[in-house]
C-alpha positions as CSV (number, residue, x, y, z in Angstrom):
1,M,0.0,0.0,0.0
2,R,3.0,2.3,-0.2
3,R,3.3,4.6,-3.2
4,E,6.5,6.3,-4.4
5,R,6.6,9.4,-6.5
6,V,9.5,9.9,-9.0
7,V,10.5,13.5,-9.6
8,Q,11.9,14.3,-13.0
9,A,13.1,17.8,-12.3
10,L,15.2,18.3,-9.2
11,P,14.6,21.5,-7.2
12,Q,17.3,24.2,-7.5
13,I,18.5,24.1,-3.9
14,M,22.0,23.5,-2.8
15,T,23.0,22.6,0.8
16,L,26.5,22.7,2.2
17,E,27.8,21.2,5.4
18,E,29.2,23.5,8.1
19,D,32.7,24.9,7.5
20,R,32.7,24.0,3.8
21,V,32.8,27.6,2.7
22,A,35.5,30.0,3.8
23,A,34.4,32.9,6.0
24,Y,33.8,36.2,4.4
25,A,37.2,38.0,4.3
26,G,35.9,41.6,3.8
27,L,34.8,44.1,6.3
28,P,31.7,43.1,8.2
29,H,28.6,45.1,7.5
30,E,25.1,45.1,8.9
31,I,22.4,43.8,6.5
32,L,19.1,45.7,6.3
33,H,16.2,45.3,4.0
34,T,16.3,47.7,1.1
35,D,12.7,48.7,1.7
36,S,13.7,50.3,5.1
37,L,16.5,52.1,3.4
38,M,14.1,53.6,0.9
39,E,12.2,55.5,3.7
40,D,15.4,56.9,5.3
41,A,17.5,57.6,2.2
42,A,18.0,61.2,1.2
43,E,18.8,60.3,-2.3
44,T,16.9,57.8,-4.5
45,P,18.9,54.6,-4.7
46,V,20.1,53.2,-8.0
47,C,17.7,50.6,-9.4
48,T,18.8,47.9,-11.7
49,S,16.0,45.4,-12.5
50,R,14.9,43.9,-9.2
51,V,18.0,44.9,-7.2
52,R,18.1,48.3,-5.4
53,I,21.5,49.5,-4.3
54,G,21.7,52.0,-1.5
55,D,24.4,53.5,0.7
56,A,26.5,51.1,2.7
57,I,25.8,51.1,6.5
58,A,28.5,50.0,8.9
59,G,27.6,47.3,11.3
60,D,27.5,47.6,15.1
61,P,31.0,46.5,16.4
62,A,29.5,45.3,19.6
63,S,27.5,42.6,17.8
64,L,30.4,41.3,15.7
65,P,31.8,37.9,16.6
66,L,35.2,38.2,18.2
67,A,36.9,36.1,15.5
68,E,35.8,38.7,12.8
69,A,36.3,41.9,14.8
70,P,39.0,44.3,13.6
71,F,39.4,46.1,16.9
72,V,38.8,44.4,20.3
73,V,39.0,46.0,23.8
74,A,39.2,43.4,26.5
75,A,38.8,43.6,30.3
76,G,40.9,41.6,32.7
77,N,41.1,41.2,36.4
78,G,42.3,44.8,36.7
79,V,38.9,46.1,35.6
80,H,36.2,46.5,38.3
81,D,33.9,49.1,36.8
82,F,32.3,47.4,33.9
83,T,29.9,50.3,33.2
84,T,32.8,52.5,32.4
85,F,34.5,49.7,30.5
86,G,31.3,49.4,28.3
87,E,31.4,53.2,27.7
88,V,35.0,53.0,26.6
89,V,34.2,50.1,24.2
90,R,31.3,52.1,22.7
91,A,33.3,55.3,22.4
92,L,36.1,53.5,20.6
93,R,33.6,51.7,18.4
94,A,35.3,48.4,19.3
95,T,34.1,44.9,20.0
96,P,34.2,43.9,23.7
97,G,36.3,41.0,24.9
98,A,37.4,39.6,28.3
99,S,39.9,37.3,30.0
100,R,38.9,34.0,31.4
101,V,38.9,35.3,34.9
102,V,36.3,38.0,34.0
103,C,34.1,35.5,32.2
104,D,34.4,32.9,35.1
105,S,33.3,35.6,37.6
106,G,30.2,36.4,35.5
107,H,31.1,40.0,34.6
108,M,31.2,39.3,30.9
109,P,29.5,36.6,28.8
110,R,31.4,33.5,27.8
111,Q,31.4,34.4,24.0
112,T,33.6,37.4,24.8
113,Q,36.4,35.3,26.2
114,V,39.7,35.7,24.4
115,G,42.3,32.9,24.6
116,A,43.0,29.2,23.9
117,S,39.8,28.2,25.7
118,G,37.8,31.1,24.2
119,T,38.2,32.9,20.8
120,V,41.5,33.2,18.9
121,L,41.6,36.7,17.5
122,D,42.6,37.8,14.0
123,A,42.2,41.6,14.8
124,S,44.2,44.6,13.6
125,C,44.3,46.1,17.1
126,Y,43.8,44.7,20.6
127,L,43.5,46.9,23.7
128,A,44.0,44.8,26.9
129,M,42.8,46.6,30.0
130,G,44.1,45.1,33.2
131,I,45.1,41.8,31.7
132,S,48.4,40.3,32.9
133,G,48.7,37.8,30.0
134,A,48.4,34.2,31.0
135,P,49.9,31.8,28.4
136,Q,46.4,30.7,27.4
137,H,45.3,34.3,26.8
138,L,48.5,35.1,24.8
139,Q,47.7,32.1,22.5
140,G,44.4,33.8,21.7
141,I,46.1,37.0,20.5
142,G,48.9,35.4,18.5
143,R,47.8,36.8,15.1
144,V,46.9,40.4,16.3
145,E,48.9,43.1,14.6
146,T,49.0,45.8,17.3
147,I,48.6,45.2,21.0
148,I,48.1,48.0,23.5
149,A,48.4,46.9,27.2
150,V,47.2,48.8,30.2
151,N,48.6,47.3,33.4
152,T,50.1,48.2,36.7
153,D,52.8,45.5,36.5
154,L,55.8,46.6,34.3
155,H,56.9,42.9,34.1
156,A,53.5,41.4,33.0
157,A,53.6,39.1,30.0
158,M,51.0,41.2,28.3
159,V,53.2,44.3,28.6
160,A,56.2,42.4,27.2
161,R,54.0,41.3,24.2
162,A,52.5,44.8,23.6
163,S,53.5,47.3,20.9
164,L,52.5,50.1,23.3
165,A,52.2,49.7,27.1
166,I,50.6,52.1,29.6
167,I,51.8,51.4,33.1
168,A,48.9,52.5,35.1
169,D,45.7,51.3,36.8
170,A,43.0,50.5,34.2
171,Q,40.4,52.1,36.5
172,D,42.3,55.4,36.2
173,V,43.0,55.1,32.4
174,M,39.3,54.4,31.4
175,P,37.8,57.7,32.6
176,A,40.8,59.6,31.2
177,L,40.4,57.9,27.9
178,L,36.7,58.8,27.8
179,R,37.5,62.5,28.6
180,L,40.1,62.6,25.7
181,L,37.6,61.0,23.3
182,Q,34.9,63.5,24.4
183,Q,37.3,66.4,23.9
184,E,38.3,65.1,20.5
185,G,34.6,64.9,19.5
186,E,34.0,68.5,20.6
187,S,37.0,69.8,18.6
188,P,36.1,71.7,15.4
189,C,38.9,69.8,13.5
190,A,37.4,66.3,14.4
């Protein structure tokens, strides 16, 4: 009582297994429907057949996966004020990251963990706030081009690995950095 149906024409669908296609190598951008862009656009977008091309809109760096982020600011055990840390990350338009100690204590979500047991970065710049530089953490930043370390310990492994080191308490550096960014934004030359 079983019937089988033979299909002559196959549907035009292609499926791929995970990790069979290389990750997008360009700059990440936010994807929006073109209909929503039509309402907000000052100029009429170029129309070619059924495709409408509008202005490119940069994505939110806070929502980028760490592995794809070009600029990461990470908090370590030397950061206690995570509200100010969040303000610094937003002001710098960076992607937030954290050390394992910070994630284990529950101050930052696990997907922000940088290191061998977290995410291995391929960023252009990495700002480490209060991170001493455990070997597992340093494995996660092996391919980063420029590393900036803020730490009170002159002999910390992160300071030795950094291109630029600021020997100071991260709690003091964060508000000072916010003030500098605010002054730069108010400057007529900015």
